[in-house]
C-alpha positions in Angstrom: 4.6 2.1 25.6 7.8 0.3 26.9 10.2 -0.1 23.7 12.9 -3.0 24.6 16.4 -2.8 22.5 19.4 -4.8 23.5 21.3 -4.7 20.3 24.1 -2.3 20.0 23.0 -0.7 16.8 22.6 3.1 15.4 19.0 2.5 16.1 17.5 3.7 19.3 14.0 1.7 19.4 13.8 -2.2 19.3 11.7 -4.6 18.1 9.8 -5.5 21.2 7.1 -2.9 22.5 5.2 -3.4 25.0 1.7 -1.6 25.5 1.4 -0.7 29.2 -1.4 1.4 29.8 -3.7 4.1 27.7 -3.5 4.3 23.9 -1.4 3.0 21.6 -0.7 5.6 19.3 -0.6 9.6 19.3 -1.3 12.2 16.9 0.6 14.7 15.6 -0.1 17.9 13.2 1.5 18.5 10.1 0.7 21.9 8.0 -3.3 20.6 7.3 -2.5 17.0 7.6 -3.1 15.2 11.2 -0.9 11.7 11.4 -1.2 8.7 13.9 2.0 7.5 15.5 2.7 4.4 17.1 5.6 3.9 19.3 8.5 2.6 16.8 7.0 5.2 14.2 9.5 8.4 13.2 8.3 11.8 13.1 10.8 15.0 12.8 10.8 16.8 16.4 10.2 20.0 15.2 6.6 20.1 12.6 7.0 23.8 12.0 10.5 23.1 10.3 9.7 19.9 9.0 6.4 21.5 7.0 9.3 23.7 5.4 11.4 20.7 4.9 8.7 19.0 3.0 7.9 22.3 0.9 11.4 22.5 -0.2 11.0 18.5 -1.2 7.8 19.3 -3.1 9.5 22.4 -4.9 12.5 20.1 -5.8 10.6 17.2 -6.9 8.3 19.3 -9.3 5.9 16.5 -9.6 3.2 16.1 -12.5 -0.3 15.0 -12.3 0.5 12.1 -14.3 4.0 11.1 -12.5 4.1 8.0 -10.0 6.4 8.5 -6.8 7.8 6.4 -4.7 8.6 7.3 -0.9 11.4 4.6 0.4 12.0 4.8 4.3 8.6 6.3 4.5 7.6 5.4 8.3 4.5 6.6 8.6 3.9 8.2 5.4 4.3 11.9 6.2 6.8 12.6 3.0 4.6 10.7 0.4 1.1 11.7 1.8 2.0 15.4 2.0 2.9 14.9 -1.9 0.3 12.8 -2.8 -2.4 15.1 -4.3 0.3 16.2 -7.1 1.1 12.8 -7.8 -1.0 10.0 -10.0 0.2 7.3 -7.5 2.5 7.0 -4.3 4.0 4.0 -3.3 6.0 3.6 0.1 8.1 0.9 1.8 9.3 0.6 5.2 11.0 -2.2 7.4 9.0 -1.6 10.5 5.6 -3.0 10.4 4.2 -0.6 12.5 5.1 2.0 10.5 3.5 0.8 7.3 0.1 0.0 9.4 0.0 3.6 10.4 1.1 5.1 6.5 -1.8 2.7 5.6 -4.3 4.4 8.2 -3.1 8.1 7.9 -3.8 7.2 4.2 -7.4 6.2 4.5 -8.1 8.6 6.8 -6.9 11.5 4.4 -9.1 9.9 1.7 -5.9 9.2 -0.5 -7.0 5.6 -2.4 -4.1 6.0 -4.9 -1.7 5.7 -2.1 -0.2 1.9 -0.9 2.5 0.9 1.4 4.0 -2.2 2.0 6.5 -3.8 4.4 9.9 -4.3 3.4 13.5 -3.3 2.2 13.5 -0.3 -0.6 16.1 -2.2 -2.3 14.3 -5.4 -2.6 10.6 -4.1 -3.2 12.1 -1.4 -6.2 13.3 -4.4 -8.4 10.5 -6.3 -7.7 7.6 -3.4 -8.1 9.8 -2.8 -11.8 9.3 -6.3 -12.7 5.4 -6.3 -11.7 5.2 -3.5 -14.5 5.3 -0.4 -11.8 7.8 2.2 -13.1 8.2 5.3 -10.9 9.2 8.7 -12.6 10.0 9.6 -9.3 11.8 8.9 -5.9 12.2 10.1 -2.7 14.5 9.0 0.1 14.8 9.8 3.8 17.0 7.2 5.4 18.3 6.9 8.9 21.8 9.2 9.4 23.6 5.8 8.3 22.6 6.8 5.2 21.5 4.5 2.0 21.8 1.1 2.2 24.5 -0.1 -0.7 21.9 -2.5 -2.2 19.1 0.8 -2.5 21.8 2.7 -4.4 22.4 -0.2 -7.0 18.7 -0.4 -7.5 18.1 3.1 -7.8 21.3 3.2 -10.5 19.4 0.2 -12.2 16.0 1.3 -12.3 16.7 5.0 -13.0 13.6 6.8 -11.8 13.9 10.1 -13.8 14.1 12.6 -10.8 14.6 11.9 -6.9 15.1 14.0 -4.0 17.4 12.9 -1.3 16.4 13.9 2.3 19.9 13.9 4.6 20.1 14.5 8.2 24.1 13.7 7.9 26.1 16.0 5.5 29.0 13.0 5.4 26.7 9.9 4.6 24.9 12.1 2.1 28.5 12.8 0.7 29.0 9.3 0.3 26.2 8.4 -1.0 26.2 11.1 -3.9 29.4 10.1 -5.3 27.7 6.5 -6.4 24.4 8.1 -7.3 26.0 10.8 -9.3 27.4 7.7 -11.9 23.7 7.9 -13.1 22.3 11.4 -11.8 23.1 14.6 -12.3 23.2 16.9 -8.7 21.0 20.0 -9.8 19.3 21.5 -6.3 20.7 21.4 -3.0 18.7 23.2 -0.2 20.0 23.0 3.7 17.0 23.3 6.6 18.2 24.3 9.7 15.9 22.1 11.7 17.3 22.9 15.5 18.5 26.6 15.8 21.6 27.3 17.3 23.0 23.5 17.1 24.9 21.8 14.5 22.0 19.8 13.1 20.3 20.6 9.5 19.0 18.7 7.1 19.7 19.0 3.6 17.6 18.5 0.4 19.3 17.5 -2.9 17.5 17.0 -6.1 19.3 14.4 -8.6 18.0 14.3 -12.4 18.9 11.2 -14.3 21.5 11.5 -16.8 
């Protein structure tokens, strides 16, 4: 696979991917799950610590069987699918069509028929789903290093799911976003995960509860 990116952005991958030879996807295992990944799909690079990371997210969310979950910035669906057995319904969104295709395939392969995915921006789809009668009880966000889009924060504060988990790979943008989210939410759980030992990189899991 060859990816072409001629733009100066925070994203490594561009929108054009050329299939040169062989399969157009790979399979990665995470705990008991196997995920199909296309070239532009995001996947954590340390599977063992990723399992720890997602377990922290699970413990932080404390989903009940009757609760609904939105997985924003869902990618290939790894977080939402790992939590799906604990929720009544899971919905996810991502702006990369290939990622949504992968997520849909992964949900089907895992036999999770109460999970659905849609291409689009979280700040647009979250209010739209609310208008159509879907009100999520819980929200999980795992944005890129640039953090949450300003419009998404406005949408979250307006739709106000009763609890959310923010998974961050950048403490600076996390701190910035929490200032705005704390207008509506209380921060009541925070745990760092050492994803790459002996480096400065870590992930942070934050639980927020609506005031």
